[in-house]
N, C-alpha and C positions, 0 to 999 in steps of 0.2 A: 833474555832480559834486555831492556833498552840500554843502548850505549850512549852515555852522556858526553857531549863535547862542548868545549868552549870555543866559540868562533872568534878568531882574531883577524881583523880585516887585512887584506893584502893590497899593496900598492900596485896598480896596473902598470904594465910596461908601456913606455912611451913609443908611439910609432907615428907614421905620417898621417894616418887617419885621425888619430887623437889631436895632432897639431892642427889639421884642417878644421876639425870640429870646433876647437877653441877659437880659431880665426873667425869662422862664420858666427859663432856665438857672440864674439866681441862686436862684430858688425851689427848684429841684431840689437844687442844691448846699447850700442852707441846710438842706434836709431831711437830706441825707447827713451834714452836719457837726453835726447835732443841734440846730439852731435850733428846729425844730418839726416836728410830724407833720401832713401835709396833711389827715388824716382828723379831727383834733380838737385841734390845737395842744398835743399832749402831748409832752414832752421824751423823746427816745430814750435808752435805757440807756447808761451810760458805764462804761468800764474805767479803771483807773489808768494813769498815764503810763508806768510801767515795764511793765505788762502789754501795752499797745499797742506800746511800743518793741520789746519782745521779739518780738511777733508780726510787726512790720514787718521786723526783721532776718532772722527765719526765712524770710519770704516772699522778700525780696531774694536771700538766699543760695540759695534753691531755684529761683528763676526768672529772675533778672536779671543775675547776674554770670557771668564766664567760668568754665568748669570748672577746678577746682583752686585757685580763689581764693575769698575770702570778705570780707564787710563786717562791721564791728563797730559797736556802739552807743556813741556819745559822750555824748549828752545828750537829754533830752526836756523841752520847754518847753510849759507850758499856755498856750495863746493864747485861752482863754475858751471858744470854740466848737469848737476843734480843737487837735490837738497838732502842734507843730513838732519834728521829730526830726532830730538831727544825727548822721550816720553817718561812718565812716572807711573808705575803700576805696583800697588801693594808695597810701597816703600822702596822699590827697586827702580833704578834708572835703566831704561832700555833704549838703545839707539837703533833706528831703522832708516831707510833711505827711500826717496821717491823721485820719480821723473818730474821735470819742471812743468810738464803739462798737466800734472796731477792725475794721470791715468794709471800709473804703475807704482806699486809698493814692493820694496825688497827688504827682507829681514836681515840680510847680510851683504856686505860689499867687500870685494877683494881689490887691493891695490896691486895691479899687475906690474908695477915698477919694483915691487918687493917680492923676493923669492920665499916661498914657504919652506920651513924646515923639512928635510927629507926623512922618511921613516923606513926603517929596514923591514923588508918583508919577512913574515914569520909563518911557519907551517902550523896548521891546526894541531893541537895536542889533545888527546883524549883525557877526560877528567876522571880520575880513578876515585871511587868511593870505597873507603876501607870496609871490610866485612866484619861484622860482629855477630854474637849470638842473639842479641836483642838491639836492633838498630834504634837510633834516636833521630827523629825528624822534627824540625821546627820551621814554621812559616811565620815570617814577620810581616804584619799587615797594619794598616790604619782601618778602623772599623767602618768608615764611610768612604774609603777609596774604592771606586768602581772596579778596579783591577784586583784589589785585595779581596773584595767580595767574590769576584770571578774565580779566584784561586780557591777560596773557601768552599764554594759550591762543588768544586771537583775534589777537594780534600776531605770533605765530610764523609762520603761513602767509604773512603779508604780508612778513616778513623774508625768507622763502624765495623769494617771488615777486619782490620789488623790491630785494633786498640788493645787487645789482650796479648799480642805477640811482640809489639814494638812500643816504644815510648814516643807518642805523637803529640806535639804541643802547638798551640797558637801563641805567638809572642807579638810584641808591639814595637813598631818603629818609634824612635825616641824623640819625635816631634809631631805636632798636630797641624794638619792642613785643612781640616773641614769643620772648624768651629768647635764651640763648647760641647755640642752634642757628641762629637767624636771623643773628646776627653772622657765624658761620662760613660759612653758605651764601651770604650776600651777598658775602663775600670770595672764596669759590670761584667764583661767577659772574663777579665783577669780573676775576679773574685769567684765567679761560678766555677771556673776551671780549677782554681786553687782549693776551694772549700767544699764544692758539691760536684766533683768531677763526673760522677755517674749521671748527672743531669746535663752536662755540658754539650755533648753532641746533639741532644734533642733541642736544647735552646738554640744552638747555632743553626741547625737545619731550619727551624722556624724563622729565625731572624733574617737570614740571607734571602729568604723568599718573601717575607712580609715587611721587614723593617720595623715591626711593632713590638718593642721590648716588653711592654706590660702583658700583651697577649701571650708572648713566648714564655715569660716567667710562669704564667698560669698553666700553659699547655705542657711545659716541661716539668711542672710540679716542683719548681725551685722554692726553697724556703725563703720567703721574702724578708722576714725579720733578720735572718742570718746574713742574707745578701746585703741589706742596708747597713748592718753593723760593719761588715767587711769593707764596703765602699767608703764609709765614713773614716774608718781607721786607716785605710790605704791612702785616702786623700790627705790626711794629717801626716802620715809617715813620709810621703814624698812631696808634700806641699803642692799638690797638683793644681788646685784652684788658684792659689796664690801665684804660682808660676805662670799659669795661663793668662791671668788678668794683669800681672805686673811686669812680666819679662820685657815687654816692649818689642819683642821679636815678631817679624812677619808670620813665622810659623813657631808658636810657643813650644818649649821643650816638654817632653813627656818621659820622665826618667825611670819608669818602672823597670824597663829592661835595658837600661843604658849599658850595663856591663856586657851583656850579650851582644848588643849592637856594636860595641867596640871590638869584641872578640871576633865577630864574623864580618866586620866591615860592612854592616848594613847601611844602605843609603836610601832605600825607598821601599814601597809596598807594591807587590809582594816580593820578599826575598826568601828563598827556599834553601834550607841547610839540612843535609843528611850526613850523619856521622861526622860532623864537623866540616863538611865540604859544601860550599855554595854551588848549587846546580841550577840549570835552567831546563824546564820541561814544559811540554804542552799542557794547557790547563784543562785536561780531561782526566777523569778518575782513573782510567786504565793506565795512562802515562805516569801518573803520580804513584800508583800502586806498583808498577814495574820498577820504578826507580828505587822505591823503598825495599822491594823484594830483592833487588840486586845487591842490597847491603847486608843481607843475611848470610851467615856462613852456611847454614842449612835452611833454605826457604821452607816455611810451613805449608801445609796443604791449602791454606787460604789463598796463597799466591797463584794457585791454578784457577781460581774463580775469576771469570771475566767481568770487568766493570765497563761502564760506558766509555766509548772512544770519542764521543762528541765533545768538542771544546765548549765550555760553558760561556754564557753571555756575561759581559761586565755589568756590575750594579745589582741592585735588588731585583729579584725575579725568580721564577720557578727553576729548581734544579732540573737539569736535563733538557732545558728549552733553548740551549745555545744553537748558534747557526752552524757550528762545526768548523768555522774559519779560525785558523791559527791566530793567536794574539800574544804579543809580548809587551803590551803597554804597562805602565806603572805610574804611581804617584810619588814624586820626588822633587 
């Protein structure tokens, strides 16, 4: 069975090579920021703060933000050897830094006159999953998060294999990041799982591959009238549409599974919980199956069946078409 570990970063030991590396890095950064030119101590040409600020915003909007969104310039502060640039993106203030010649953008700056707080090195500790007769597994997702969809692609074959032996659920992160369509799809999945569970994995398998909810309702033979009634009642019970439109938050709340989010300290999509323990696994069906099977006191015969070891691809797309490259990305 797979051994699940939590990786806790270790602070590297300081030695002469590390010191020399920092020294040379400082010299290179100094050159970039306009302190001097290595060939002759000649200052590099500078642009005005507004010129650099405009160039930075154009670069961010062309390369760094999500399609359909944009950042704006708030202020440019001259820090002597570089510019500090304050931007606004989706209601958040984000500070970046640029060289005075407008050629280099840095997303973080360190003041080398200030010492960072030291962290004590910790050894990796294996994560123990309690064993039960009938394990419970929950994955918390956002229905349009590419990495949540990636996990679901790997989770669905496990649900189909072990659904009668373990309690396997899809739950939802308690905020929305991908617009009103995500609020609606979350609620649709919630209702199908709640009231027509025998149709749920069929619906999920269709949706993660096509993204076409109406087609998948038909293919999975979901009772549309019953689903619509559940979605309407759920919206009223949790004030979902009202919260989405009136909260004023960058990422509106989605409270259907708020208690479980608090219980398991869920912060993003996907979050995987087995028998109450949050674990990290490769997003391949076999890895997820082994993790759940390790939580049985006596694993059923289904655990001996091999599933795909290929890591699924993020986003909507065919199950089993992933590149196989490991991925740990998420929406948060």
